[in-house]
N, C-alpha and C positions, 0 to 999 in steps of 0.2 A: 473614441467611440462615444457617440452621443446617446443619452438616455431618451427614449421615445415616450416617456410618461412624466407625470407631475411629481413623482416620488423622488426625494433626494436622499432618504435614509430609510433603513428598515429597523424594526424593533424585534429583537429575538426574545422569546419567552424562556428559553433555556430548559433545564430539567425541572426546576422548582422555583417557586416564589417565596418559599419559607426561608427566612434568614438563617436559622440554625442549621437547616438541612443544606443550605448553600455553603456554609462554612465547612461542613463535612465533605461536600462535593469538591470544594477547592483543595482540601488536603489530599483527597484520593487522587484527583487529577494531577496534582503536583508530584506526588510520589510516583505515579505511573509515568509521567512525562520525564522526570529525572532518570528513572530506571530505563526507559526506552532509549533516551539519548545516550546514557552511559553504556548500556549494553551494545547498541548498534555501533557506536563510534569505537568502542573497545575492539569489536570484531574488525572494523576497518583498520585500526592501528596495528592490531595483531598480524593481519595478513600483509600489510605493507612492510612491517618490520621482520617478517619471516620469509627468507628467500626460498625455503622448502615449500611453502604454500603459494608464494607469489608466482611460481612457475607453472601452476596448473590453471587451466581455464575455469574450472569449477569455482575456485576461490576468487578468481578475477570477477566472475559474475556475482559471487556472494558479496564482494566488496561493494559493488554497485547497488545490490539489493539492500544491504544494511544502510548505505548512505540515503537511498530513496526512502526507506522506512523512517529514518531520523527526520528527514525533511518533511515527509507526509504528516507525521505527528506534530511537527512544529507549525504547520499551517492551521491546525484546528485547536490543539491543546492550550497554547498560551491565551488565545482569545476567549476560550471557554473558561479558563481560570479567572481571567479578569472579570468576565461577566458574572461569575459566581460570587464576586465580592461587591457588586454594584446593584443598585435597585433597578435602574433603567439600562437595559442592555441594547445598545444601538450599534449599527454598522452603516457606513455611508454606502451609497449606490456603487461608487467606484471601488470601495473596499470589498463590497459583496462580489463584484465582478472579478476582482483580483483573487479572492478566495476560491471562487469557482474555477478560475483558470488554473490556479496552483493545484487544487485537488485533482482535477482531471488530467493535468499535465503529468503529475507524479504518478497517479494511478495508471494512466495509459502507458507510461514508460515501464512501470513495474510489471504490467501484463506481459510486455515483450521480453523483459529480463527473465521472468519465470518460464516463459516459453523457450528462451535460449538455454536456460539451465536444464530443462527437460530434454532438449535436443542433445546437449552435452552428455547427459547420462545415457541417452539412447545409443549414441556413438560409442561411448566408453564400454558399455556392457554388450551391445549387440554386434559391434564391429571393432573390437579391441585392437586388431592388427592394423587397422587403417586410422586409428584415433589421431595419431600425430600428424598425419597428412591431411585429415579433414578439419580438425579443430586447430587451425593455425591461428596465430595472433592477429593476422590480418582479418580473418573471419570474425574473431571475437570483437575486434575494434569496429568492424562493419555492423555487427549485431547491436552493439551499444549505440552506434550512430543512428541505426534504425529505431532503437528504443526512444532516444531523445526526440528524433524527428516525428515519430508516430505519436508520442505523447503531446508534442506541441500542436500538431495538426488536429488531434482529437479535442484538445482543450480550446483551441481557437473556434472550432465549430460550436462548442457549448456556449462560449461567450457571445458570439455573433447571434446565436439563437435567442439567448436570454435578453440581449439588448433590444431586440425587436418586439418584446412583449409589452403590452400596455398595462402599466401599474397606475391605476387612477382611483383606487378605492383604499382599502385598508393596507397599511404597511407593516402589520404585525405578522411575524413568521413564528409559527409554533414549532421551533426547532432550536438546536444549539449552534447551527451554522447555516451559511447560505449554500443551497444546492438546488437542483432542478425541480424535483417534486414539491418541496416546501414553497418555492417561489410560484409554481403553477397554481397552488392553492389560493393565492391572493391576486391572480391576474383577473382583470375585469373584462373577460371575454370567454367564449367557449374554448375549453382547453383540451377537448377530446383529441383533436388532431395533433396538438403539441405533445400530449402524453404518449401518443403512439410514436411520435418522433423519438422521444427519449427511449422507449422500448426498442425501437428499430436501431438506434445508434448505440447507446451505452449498454442496454440490456442484451441485445443480440451479440455484441462483441464479447461480453463476459460469458454468455452461455455457450457460444460456439467454441471459443478458445478453451474454456473449462472442459467441454466434452472432448475436444481433441487431446488435451493433456491427459485426461483419464484413459483414453484409448492408447496413447503412447506409453503410459506407465503399465497398462495391461499387456502390451506387446513386450515390454522389457521384462516383466515378471514371467511371462510365458517362455521367453528365451532362456530364463535361468535354469530350465530343466537340464540343460547340457553342461552346466557349470559344476564345479566341485562344491562340497558343503561349505568350505571356507569362503569360496567366491560368492556363493548364494547369501551367506550371512552378511558379508560386507555390502553386497548389492542391496539386500533388503534394508540394511541400516541406512544407507545413503538415500535410496529411493523413498523409504518410509518418511524421512525428514522432509524431503522435497514434496511428497504428496500431502503431508500434514500442513505445510505452508500454503500450498496451492488451495487446499480446501478452506483454510482459515481466511484466505484472501478473496476467493471467488464466491463462496456461498453467500456472505453478506452482500456483496456487490450484486449478485443475481437477485437476491431478495429485494434490494432497494431499487433496481433499475429495470429488471425484466418481469415485473409484475403488472397485472392489469391496472388501468387508471382508476384507482380507488384509494382511500385513506387507510393507513395502518398506524395504530397507536404505538407500535413497537419500532417505528422508524428511528427514533432517537437512540434506542438501545443498540440497534444495528449500526448506526453511524458511529457510536462510541466504540463498539466492538471492532469495526473495520479500521477506524482512524487512530485508536489508542491501544486497544488490547492486542490486535494482530501484530503491529510493530514491536510491542513489548514481548510477545511470545516467540517471535521468529529467532532472536538470538539464543534463547533457551533451547529451542528445537534443534538448531544447527550445532550447538556445542555439547549438549548432554550425551549424544551418541556418537560423537566424532572425536576419536582419540587424538588425531593430528591437531585439531583445533585446541583441544584442552591442553595438550603438551605445549603448543606454541603460546597459549595464553599464560601458562605458568612461567615460561621463559621471559615473556614481556613483563609480567608482574615482578619477577626477581630482578630484572634490570631496573625497573622503577624503584624498587625498594633499595637497591644498591646505590642508585643515583641520589635518592633522598638522604641516605645515610652519609654519603660523601659530602653533602651540603652541610 
């Protein structure tokens, strides 16, 4: 893909230019990143090593979600940590395009995975007698294929869009990463139509799917009236975790991409929340109220301790 402008690299301003504050930022980002990778990959390993969990579609989807969260955080956090330790924060044009592709590829796939998880809960609660015939492994594999394909197509559109923009002036991006709105701020042409494209593409996708997910969870909660108190408690616990993750993922995305074409000083905070804090919180949300996950994690930890003692 050829760059249609004279810019070969971009300068990222990051969160701060203060050296002492940058050291604090580095430490915080490092702690968050290690915790995110550790937490999400521990969920992946726990599910893969637990036959009791591996046999349920819900944990099949959770494995993919945790893997996507770990990858998503890895696209932004390492670069942000390096930038926090250097005075001049640069990224090449190709590097910027790769980062945009990876961000939207993983985010697009995660949108579909969250939708699949909501559908799984809907079938399990609203149509329990037909669950095994509807949520087959073939359907689960198809949904994951759709997630990867959908994420790829969405990200390709973003990269093709950005590559056609004329960057002939400033190459300074007031952000911690390469993304659509920050790049549009330095394009040397009228960006009104381009910003509307971002809203129509990324913004509308987030808003529509988020609305549909809220409606689906509303239907699920409404159907719980006919369940026993124990059934309602379990369903509330499971759906509460899913809804919390959905809100944490979609609300920042809607704020960043579904807003009118104007500048917001809080964009950096939202980007950090979406790319670092949400992947960090997801493992906590899914494990704190899930007895099966906690028991499986204890078993895995015991195996690791026994393995280390044998050595």
